[in-house]
C-alpha positions in Angstrom: 9.5 2.1 -6.9 11.0 -0.8 -7.6 11.6 -1.4 -11.7 9.5 -3.7 -12.3 6.8 -0.8 -11.1 8.7 1.6 -13.7 8.7 -1.0 -16.1 5.0 -1.7 -16.2 4.1 2.2 -15.8 6.0 3.1 -18.8 4.3 0.1 -20.6 0.8 1.3 -19.9 1.9 4.6 -21.0 2.7 3.7 -24.0 -0.1 1.6 -24.7 -2.2 4.2 -24.0 -0.4 6.7 -26.4 -0.7 4.0 -29.5 -4.2 3.8 -28.4 -4.9 7.3 -27.6 -6.3 6.2 -24.5 -6.5 9.3 -21.6 -5.0 8.1 -18.3 -6.0 9.1 -15.0 -3.9 12.8 -13.8 -4.9 11.9 -10.4 -6.2 9.3 -7.7 -9.6 8.2 -7.7 -11.7 9.1 -4.3 -11.0 6.2 -2.8 -7.4 6.1 -3.5 -7.7 10.0 -2.2 -9.3 8.8 0.9 -6.7 6.3 1.9 -3.7 8.8 0.7 -5.4 11.3 3.6 -5.9 8.7 6.3 -1.9 7.3 6.2 -1.2 10.6 6.4 -2.4 11.4 9.7 -0.7 8.4 10.8 2.8 8.4 12.2 4.9 4.7 13.6 3.9 1.4 14.2 0.3 2.6 13.0 1.2 4.0 9.5 3.4 0.9 9.1 0.3 -1.6 9.7 -2.4 0.5 7.8 0.0 1.5 5.0 0.7 -2.7 4.2 -2.7 -3.5 4.8 -3.8 -0.8 2.1 -1.3 -2.5 0.2 -2.2 -5.9 0.5 -5.7 -5.0 -0.6 -4.7 -2.8 -3.9 -2.1 -5.4 -5.6 -5.3 -7.7 -4.7 -8.0 -5.6 -6.2 -5.4 -4.7 -9.6 -4.7 -8.4 -10.0 -8.5 -9.6 -9.6 -8.7 -6.8 -12.5 -5.7 -8.4 -14.4 -7.0 -11.5 -14.5 -10.4 -10.5 -15.4 -8.3 -8.3 -18.4 -6.1 -10.8 -19.3 -8.4 -13.7 -19.8 -11.6 -12.0 -20.9 -10.8 -8.4 -22.5 -11.5 -7.7 -26.2 -8.6 -5.2 -26.9 -5.3 -7.8 -27.7 -2.6 -5.4 -26.7 -4.4 -4.6 -23.7 -5.0 -8.4 -22.6 -1.0 -9.1 -24.0 -0.3 -5.8 -21.2 -2.6 -7.3 -18.2 -1.2 -11.0 -19.1 2.4 -10.0 -18.8 2.2 -7.6 -15.8 0.5 -10.4 -13.6 3.4 -12.0 -12.5 4.8 -9.1 -11.0 1.4 -8.1 -9.4 1.8 -11.7 -7.4 5.4 -11.5 -6.6 4.4 -7.9 -4.9 1.5 -9.5 -3.9 3.6 -12.2 -2.0 6.4 -9.6 -0.8 3.6 -7.2 0.9 2.1 -10.6 2.6 5.0 -11.6 4.3 5.7 -7.7 5.5 2.2 -8.2 6.8 2.7 -10.8 8.9 6.4 -9.9 9.7 4.7 -6.4 11.2 1.6 -8.6 13.0 4.5 -10.9 14.3 6.6 -7.8 15.8 3.4 -6.6 17.4 3.1 -9.5 19.9 
């Protein structure tokens, strides 16, 4: 896990604790399905499926964080979302570069 993942995770845990919010203890069904599918793959097929999943996950996260930052009602959560967006966008760009590289290498 990258340092920015750890930083964001800790910030969210702190915010949730302050707000007395319960964070999920397990993956949601969609994430569990993806994890199960990826666990069955090996080699280049795994690499391509994994990076595709990462790209889709980051796109969804960015959409949710943009919505929360713009229209959320909790000021602390809005601030968290706004502060996390630059790192999410950077990680998406990294994932997209990796995705392109894998597709190029496949040819």
